N, C-alpha and C positions, 0 to 999 in steps of 0.2 A: 481702286488702288492696285498698283502692280509693284512687285519687288524690283529694286535696282539689281540687274544681273549682268548687264553688258557694259563695256567701257564707255559707250556713248551715253548710257544712263547716268554714269558717275560724272561725266563731263557736264551734262545737263543739270544734275544735282548741284554741282559747284557753281554754275552760272546763276541758278535761281538763288542759292545761298548768298552769293555776293551782292546780287541786286536787292534782296530782301533785307539783309542785315548790315549793308553798307560797311562791310568789314574788310580790312586789308589783311587780316589774319589768314595765313595759308591753311586751308583745310587738309588734314591728313586723311585721305580717303582710306588708306590701309587701316588706320586706327578706327575710323568711323565704321568700316565694314566689319572690323573685329568686335567692336563694342556695342553696335546697334543694328537693328533691322532697318534697312533703308527702303523707302517706297517713293514712287512718283504717282501723281494723280493728274491725268489729262495733260501731262507734260508742262504743267504750270505750278504744281504744288510739290514741295518736298516734305517728307516726314521721316524723322529718325526716332525710333522707339527702342526702349529697353524693356524687355519682357521680364518682369520681376515676380512671376508666379501668378498670384491672384489679381494682379493689376499690371498696368503698363505705365512707364514714365515716358512722357513726351519730351524729348530733348530738343528737337527742331520741328517747327511747323512754319513753313514759309510759303507764301503765295506770291507769285510773280507780280510786281507792281501793276502791270497792265491788266491783271485779272482780279485784283482785289475788289471787294464789294459785290462779288457775284455768288456768294454762298459757299465757296470752297472750304473755308475754315470750319463752318458749321457742319458741312457734310462729313469732314474728317472726324470732328469731335463727337458727332452723333454715333459714330461707329463703335465707340468704346463705352462700356458701362462703368468701369473703375479705372480712373486715370489720374496721374499727378503731373505737374509741370512747374516750371519756374518762368516768370515773366517780369518785364519791367513795369513800373507803376502805370504808365500810360495805356497799357494793354489790359489792365484789370477790368474796366467796364465791359469790354468785349467778352472776356472769359466768364464774368459774372452773368452776363446775358445768356451764356451757354450752359449755366447751371453750376459753375465752379464756386468754391468758397475759399477765401484766403485763410491760410493756416498760420503762416510765419513769414518773417522777412529778415533779410540781412541788409547790408549797406546799399546794394544795387538791385537785388531781385526779391520777388515775392514768391512764396511756395503756395500753390493752389491745388485743390483736390476736388474730385467729383465722384459720386457713387459709393461713398463709404462714410462711416461715422467719423466724427472729429478725433476720437481716441484711436481708431484704426488708422486714420491719416497720420497721426503723430508717430505711430509705430512704423508706418511706411516711409516717413521722412527720415527717421533714424536709420532704417535699412538702406534707403537710397544714399544717404551720406556715407554710410559705412562702405557700400559698394564703390561709390565714387572715389573714396580715399584710396582703395586698392587698385582701381583702374589707372590711377595716376602714378603708381609706384612701379619703377622698373626693377628688375632683378638685381642690378648693380647697387641699388639703394637699400639693401636688406637691413642694414643697421639703422638707417634713417626710418625705414618702414616700421620697425619694432618700436622705436621711440614715438612715432606718429600714432601707432596703435595704442600705446599706453596713454598718450595724451588724449586720444579720442575717447577711450574708456573712462578716463577721469572726467572729461568734460561732459560725457554722456549723463553723468549723475546730475548735472545742471540742466538736463533735458535735451538740448540740441546743440550740435557742434557749431554750425555757422549761423543758424537762424534763431530768432527769438519769437515766442508765441505772440499771436495777435489775439487780444480778447474781443469777444463779440458781444 
């Protein structure tokens, strides 16, 4: 894995992103570079991580469609001892095979964890959601951010902001 550091790396990152996620959403590379550590693996895999102290949150793991099924995803995931991520339902079997456990879900995504207890994962999910809330707030929205913070803290008492717990 090598960090994205040159403009050509970021162009390749975008190409792989669009081919993997079939998204027409324009990636803000400036925002990605600010909020995440970006890596490439063999010029066919993109990785976007948020270092949250004792663990990492995997925001993007994309393998170029022509290179899928060759063990790249496993190679990346084996690199981390404590990690969380969100994924769509159809990807859960792959991540479970890699040792992940489903903790919670919302309407579209499931929150998975590996290398920590269920209780620790719940705390990490709360921290992750708290950080995500503030990453999406611009300085011009200060009044809105205070009301969102109050709402977040109230909803925190019900356990989790966006996700609901999955019983095992």
